[in-house]
DOKOL-40534 format. One record per residue (C-alpha): residue in one letter; z, y, x. Coordinates in steps of 0.25 Angstrom, whole numbers, plus 2048, in hexadecimal, padded with zeros to 3 digits. Example, Ala and Ser with C-alpha at 12.3 -4.5 7.8 and 13.67 -1.06 7.14 Angstrom:
DOKOL-40534
A81F7EE831
S81D7FC837
//
This chain:
DOKOL-40534
M800800800
L7FC80D806
D806818807
L803827804
K80182A813
D7F781F814
S7F0823807
V7EE83180C
V7E982C81A
L7DF823813
L7DA82E809
G7D9838815
T7D182E81D
F7C882B811
S7C583980E
C7C283C81D
L7B883081D
L7B2835810
L7B0843816
I7AA83D823
L7A083581A
L79C841812
F79A84981F
I79183D825
K78983D818
L78784C818
I78384C827
W779840823
K773848818
R772855820
R76A84E82B
Q75E84B821
M75E85981B
P75A86781F
P76486F827
G76F876821
P77E87A822
F78886E823
P78E86A815
L79C866812
P79E85980A
I79E85B7FB
I79D86A7FB
G79186B804
N78E87A808
F7968807FD
L79F888805
Q79488F80C
V78D8917FF
H79A8977F9
K79C8A0805
H78E8A6805
G7898A47F7
L77E89A7F3
V7718A27F5
P7768AA802
Y77A89D808
L76D895805
V7658A180B
K76E8A1817
M76C892819
G75D894818
E75E89E823
A76789582C
Y76088882A
G75288B826
P74A88A819
V74E87C816
C75D879817
T768871811
V77487680A
Y77E86D803
M7818707F4
G78E8687F4
S78A85A7F8
R77B85C7F5
P772860800
T76986B7FB
V75C870803
V75A87F803
L74C885804
T74B893809
G74089C80B
Y73289D805
Q72B89280D
A73688780B
V73788A7FC
K72888B7F9
E72587E801
A7308777F9
L72D87C7EB
V71D87E7EC
D7188757F7
L72286A7F5
G72586D7E6
D72585F7E1
D72F85B7EC
F7398667E8
L7378647D9
G74485E7D5
R7508667D0
G75C8667D9
R76B8647D5
L7708707CC
P77E86A7C7
V7818767BF
F7748767B7
E7748677B7
R7808687AF
V77B8747A6
F76E86C7A3
S77485E7A3
N76A85B7AE
G75E85E7A5
G7548687A1
L74886D7A9
A7508747B4
M7578677B8
V74F85B7B6
N7458557C0
G73984C7C1
T7318487B5
A73B84E7AB
W73A85B7B2
K72A85B7B2
Q72A8587A3
L73486379F
R72D86D7A9
Q71F86A7A4
F72486B795
S72C878797
L72187F79F
M71687B794
T72087F789
L72488D78F
R715890791
D71288D783
F71D89777F
G7178A1788
M71D89F796
G7148A57A0
K70A8A9795
K7068B678E
T70D8B1782
L71A8B3788
E7188C2789
E71D8C477A
P72B8BF77C
I72D8C5789
Q7278D2784
T7318D2778
E73D8CF781
A7398DA78A
Q7398E477F
H7468DF779
L74C8E1787
V7468EF788
E74B8F377B
H7598EE77E
F75A8F778A
R755903782
R760901778
L76A903783
N765911784
K767912793
Q77590D793
P77A90479E
A7788F679C
D7798E87A3
P76B8E27A1
S76E8D57A7
V7718CC79A
I7668D3792
M75C8D079D
N7618C179D
C75F8C178D
A7518C778E
S74C8BD798
S7528B1791
N74C8B6784
I73E8B4788
L7408A578C
A74A8A3781
S73E8A6777
I73689B77D
L74189177F
I749893772
G74189C76A
K74B8A776A
R74E8B5770
Y75C8BB770
E7608C976D
Y7678D0778
S7728D276E
D7748C376C
K7828C2772
K7828B3772
W7758B277A
M77A8BD783
K7878B6786
I77E8A978A
L7768B2794
N7838B7799
N7898A979A
L77C8A57A2
H77E8B07AC
D78C8AC7AE
A78989D7B0
F77E8A17BA
H7898A97C1
I79289D7C2
I7878947C6
N78489D7D2
S79389F7D6
T79B8967DF
W79F88E7D3
G79188B7CF
Q78D8877DD
L79987E7DE
Y7958777D1
D7878747D7
M78D86F7E4
L7988677DE
P7948647CF
N79D8577CE
I7A985E7D2
M7A786C7CC
R7A38657BE
V7B28617BD
L7B986D7C3
P7BD87A7BB
G7B78877BF
P7AD8927BC
H7A18887BE
N7A48827B1
K7A188F7A9
I79288D7AD
F7908827A3
T798889797
L79089679A
I78388F799
Q78788778D
D784892783
L775893787
E774884786
D77A884778
V77088E774
V765885779
K76A879772
E76C881765
R75D886766
I758877768
N76087275C
Y75A87D754
N74C87A759
L74E86C756
A75286F748
T746878745
L73B87274E
E72D87374A
P72686A754
N718871752
C71E87F753
P727880760
R72E88D760
D73388C76F
Y73688377B
I74187B774
D737877768
C72D872772
Y73786A77A
L73C86476D
N72E860769
R72C85A777
M73A852775
E73584D768
Q72884876E
E72E84177A
K72F832779
D73482F788
P74382C788
K743833796
T73D840791
P74384C797
F74185378A
T74F852785
K75885C77D
M76185D78A
N755861792
L75186B788
V75F872787
A75F872797
T751877798
V75288378E
T760887793
D75B8877A1
M74F88F79E
L757899796
M76289A7A1
G75789D7AB
A7508A77A2
S75C8B07A0
E7638B07AD
T7588B07B8
T74F8B97B1
G75A8C37AC
I75F8C47BB
T7518C77C0
L74F8D27B5
N75D8D87B8
Y75A8D87C6
G74D8DF7C4
L7548EA7BC
L75D8EC7C8
I7518EE7D1
L74B8F87C8
I7589007C8
K7599007D8
Y74A9037DA
P74690E7CF
E7399107D7
I7359027D2
Q7379067C4
T72E9117C6
K7239097CB
L7248FE7C1
Q7249097B5
K71790F7BB
E7109017BC
I7148FD7AE
D71090A7A8
Q7029097AF
A7008FB7AB
I7068FA79D
G70A908798
N71190A78B
G706906781
R7088F7781
E7118EB784
P7118E5792
V70A8D8793
V70B8CD79E
E6FE8D17A4
D7038DF7A8
R70B8D97B3
N6FE8D67BA
N6FB8E57BA
M7098E97BF
P70A8E47CD
Y7178EC7D0
L71E8E77C4
N71A8D87C7
A71E8DA7D5
F72B8E07D1
I72F8D47C7
H72C8CA7D3
E7348D27DD
I7408D27D3
Q73F8C37D1
R73F8C27E1
Y74A8CB7E4
S7538C87D9
D7538B97DD
A7598B47D0
F7598A67D4
P75A8A57E4
T75D8967E5
G7528927DB
V7568857D4
M75A8797DC
R74F86F7DF
S74F8617E4
T7458597EC
T73D84E7E5
R73A8467F2
D73E844801
L73784F808
F735858814
H736867812
C73487181D
G737866827
Y744861821
F746854819
I74B85680B
P74F849803
K74B8477F4
G75584C7EA
T75A8577F3
D75E8647EC
V7568707F1
I75887F7F0
T74C8887F1
L7528957F5
L74989E7ED
T7518AB7F2
T74C8A8800
V73E8A77FB
L73F8B47F3
R7448BB800
D73B8B480A
S7368BF814
S7298B7816
Q7268B9807
F72C8C7804
K72C8D380E
T7398D880A
P7408CC804
G74E8D3803
E7498DF7FC
F7438E27EE
N7358E57F1
I72A8E47E6
K71F8E47F1
H7238D57F3
F7198D37E8
L70F8DE7EA
D7038DE7F3
E6FF8EA7FC
N6F78EF7F0
G7028EF7E6
K6FD8E37DF
F7078D77DB
K7078CC7E5
K70D8BE7E4
N7178BA7EE
N7198AB7F2
G7288AD7F5
F72A8B17E6
L7318A47E2
A73B8AA7D9
F73989F7CF
S7388947D9
A72A88D7DB
G7238807D8
K7238777CC
R73287A7C9
V7308897C9
C7388907BE
I73288D7B1
G73489C7AC
K72D8A27B8
A7218A87B0
W72B8AD7A4
F7348B47AE
G7298BC7B5
W7238C07A7
S7318C47A2
C7348CD7AE
S7278D47AC
Y7288D779E
Y7378DC79F
S7328E57AA
L7268EA7A2
Q72E8ED796
F7398F479D
Y7308FE7A4
R7268FF799
N73190378F
S73990B799
P73B91A796
//
């Protein structure tokens, strides 16, 4: 029978052996991966991330170890790609090899591992193809989308007019305006800016994203099995998002009860029709995936677009000379005799360049969305095993000096040639790139254009 002293010694010896085995396992894994800082068992490089902040730390690691390096998110080795060349080669040249969705524990829990954003393989291809076709049928990327964007832009201008030049915080209103356009396509509804319930949902989403980007959210992503059972602010993420999910579920049930298969009103109706047609028991067209997909797209539409529009307002306040140039160009191209149309953007290179530079400089999604490799491969001379999580650090692309002359400054000339005409820039990957590029890319650009046009066309 072991006494207490012997038990303590045995436990200590076992713990030391376990730690040694974990270190050996880490060292063995690291020898196969691209270079990077040495991780600690279980927590990986969390202490360094916490000290510097996630994005600054990843940028710093890219500078220290090169465009392909490895950082440990908890026990998970994660390859970080920095700079235009490394990211472009991964997402475009080797697009199919980096097509998987990496681990995102917070959103895996929010969406129950389902929805367009989280699934992989054949299920993702089917949902992606269906979503693209359906959104296009409802006007995404087409001239027919002009009317709902134009209507929303007019509502937005009228709202600010009614303030009668009194100070106001435009952030939540901007989020509502940007979400309304996609909401009209997804759930066939727009929300008034006076709708307290919807405004509360948007505020909750903003708070949820704030926690996700905080230390608590990063801890959850690195140590999900531990954080899931621990108390703390990270648990608020899921209650804050629940109200939006409830709205989506309520709308789905309403559409189910009032569905007319031959007259689909919105994305939900089209999806429900497809569910009815599916005979394959392994179909990805399930109610769970519908809830997750619509919730995810509404979250992205409100937060990311709203942040960019608010950032644009701050830029205009800081640089009044830009306002003057924009007003002059809009007056020349459109005047006051008609409503703006999407083709007008082609005749306004300065406005077009301004909108692109806002998206570049505001850098709303600096890390992109986690990818994973679909096969063993070599990239930039390094071996990356199949199933490895990959961060394509978009902020380093949008600030790559090989693509932008003054990457740290707001400079509209990044998108203008020597003749003042709009020019594309290969480094503009604000929406990522390749087959898994943001599905709302076209809608986002059009929305920003219309809001800008309506603001200046109706300004005193």
